[in-house]
N, C-alpha and C positions, 0 to 999 in steps of 0.2 A: 851326290859326291860319296863314292864307295868309302867304306871304312875299313883299314887294313886292320886283319885278325891280329896280327903281331902287336898292334897298339892296345888293345883289349887285354891281350895276355901281358903286355908289360905292367899295364895299371893295376892288374891284379897281382903281380908278383911285388910291385911296390907295396901294396897295402898288406900282404902277406909277410912281408919282410924276410922275402926268401930270395934274395938275389943271385944265390948261386942254383936255384932250381933243384935243391937236394931233397926237401921234404914234399915239394909238389913239383914233380918233373913237368918240362914244358910239355911234353907230349900227352901228359895227363890233364893238363889245363887245356889244351886243345880239345879233348875228347870231352870235357865239361862244355867249352863253347859250342861244340855241335850238338850236343844234348839240349843245350839252352835254345839253339835256333828252333830245333824240333819241337820243343816245348812251346815256343812262340807261335809256331804255325799251328799247333794243336788248338790253343786257346784263342789265337787270332787269325784264321784262315785268310783273311782280307790282306796279311802282311805280304803274301807272295801271291799275287794276282797275274793271270795271264788273259789278255784280251786278243782272240785270233779268229780268224775266219777258217772254220773245219769244214773238210769236205767229209761227209757220212758214208756210211756202209749202207748197203740195201738192206731195207726191213725197219722194224718200229724199235730194235735194241741198239742201242748206241753207248760207247765208252769214251771216256776222256781220253784225249790224244797223249801219246808218248807213254813213258812208265814212270813219270813224276807227278801226274796229276793225282790230287788229293780229295778235293770236293768240288761239285758243280755250284757255280753262284747264281750265274742267269744266262739265258739265252736270248739275245736280244731281238734278231731278225733272221729272215731269210736273207742270203747275200749271194745270188747268183748274177754275175756282171750282164747286165742288158736284158734279164729275164725278169726277176722278181726281187724286191727287198721289203717285201711287207713282214711286219710284227709278228711275233709268236706269242701266245699266251700259255703260262702255267695253269693247267687243269688237274684235278683230282681224277686218277686212274680209275677209281671205282665208278665214275660216271659213265665213262666209256664202256667198261666192263658189263655193266648193268644195262646199258641203252644198246651197246652194239658188241655183242660177245665175240663175235668173229673179226673184230677190227684191225688185229693183226695180220689177217689174211687178205685184206683188200688189195686192190690194185696201188702200186706205188705211185707216187706224186714227187715232182721236183719241189713244188712249193707246200710249205709245211705250215700248218695251222697251229698246232698246241705240243707242248712238251710236258712230260711227268717225271717226277724226281722223288725218291725216298732216300732221305737221309741215312737210313739205316743200311743202304747200299750206295756209299758215295761216290763210285766212280763210274756209275751207270746210270743212264737215263732213257726215257722212250718218248718217241715223235709220233705225231698222228698228221695226216695219214703215213703209212710207211715211207720211208726215204728211198730215192733212188740214188745210184752211185755217183749222180751228178748234183745232188742235193748239197748246199752248202749253207752254213749258218755262222753268225756272230755267236761266239760261244765265250764267256767269261768263267773262269775256274781258278781254284788255288792250286797251288804246287808245293812238293815237300822242297825244303831247301837242300842246297849242295853242301856236302861237308866240306870243312878245310882239311887238307891232307895233314896226317900225323907226322911230324917229324921223326927223326930217329932217336933212340935213346939216349940222352946226354947233351941234346940240342939245346941251344938258347933261344929266347924269344924272338932274336932277330933271324932265326932260321925258320921262322914261320911264314908259309906263304900264302897269299891269296886275301881276297876281300871277305867280310861277312855276305853271306847270301839275302839274308833279310836287309831292309832299308836301315840306312845308318842311324835313324831316329831311335832304333831299338838297341844301340851301343850299349847304353847305360842299363838298359834291363838286362842285356846279355851278361855284363859285368857282373850284376847282382847275382844272377843264377850260377856262374862260376864260383863266386865267392860262397854262395850257400853249399855248394857241392864240396869246395875245399875244406871249409869248417866243419862240416858233416863227417869228414874222413878223420879228423882230429877231435870229434865230440868229446871223447873222454877227458879232455884236458877241460879245466874250470874256464866256463865261459863261453867256450866255442860252440856248444849247442845253441845257447841263446843268441850267439853271433849267426850261426848258421839259419835259425829261424827269422832273424831280424833280416836278412838278405832275401830269404825266400818271402817274408811278407813284402818287403820293397818291391821284388819282382811282380808279384802278383798285383799289388796294388797300383803298380805303373801300367800294367796290362790293362786293367779296368779304367783307369783315368784316361788314358789314350783312346780306349773305344768310346767313352763319354765325350770327350773333346772332337774327335771324328763325327759323330752324330751330331753334336751342336753346331759344328760349321759347315756340314754338309748343306747343299742347295735343297731349298724346299719352297713350296708355295704357301704363302699364309693364308690362302682362302682354299685350300684342299684340304678337306676333313681327314684323309686318309693319312697325314703327317702328324696327326696328333698334336697339332699347334694350335693354340685357341686364338692367336694373334689375328687379328684384321687386317686387311689392307689399309694403307693409311691415304 
């Protein structure tokens, strides 16, 4: 269920006790909301994930599709209907560079074996062997959130259109971020600097707690030493 952005803005207005939206105009709070969504995506790339079948370009160098891709998460398998659905493995590029220095120039193939990724170049990855234009893979990647349109000056919270792009479980987190930015604006007033830091602390803490909960309930094999679990099968 999508969470309407205007509902988040209304909650913040109620807490700020600025029902006329004079000290904190609605369009300003919407800007804070958009900043908050980007902050969530920065710390939790898994908050906005796409899982698609991507058609590759010829060669070894590939980029995330579209203009909104932010980070590669995983490549699962080849996915050329009726031809190949073999899995692909993440490998260290230095190994290929050392053993087969000319691997970028070998003949391309439809079925791919490996992929390589450097988080310092987050929208680019490489495949081995070089891909053909008919090569397709199941690709998991994170994207940037879509902004809520900023209403015109003097608008009310009810004029805000659109839903949060991050999942609705992040609604309270976004609210804390907006409150942090709002109180930072008025930090010269007694107590507001502390309020701002308290809200940012709640925001950051919730981000950390959510990833811990996600890992805790995620599927894992009790007999798999790679999961880090010492539990044994019953």
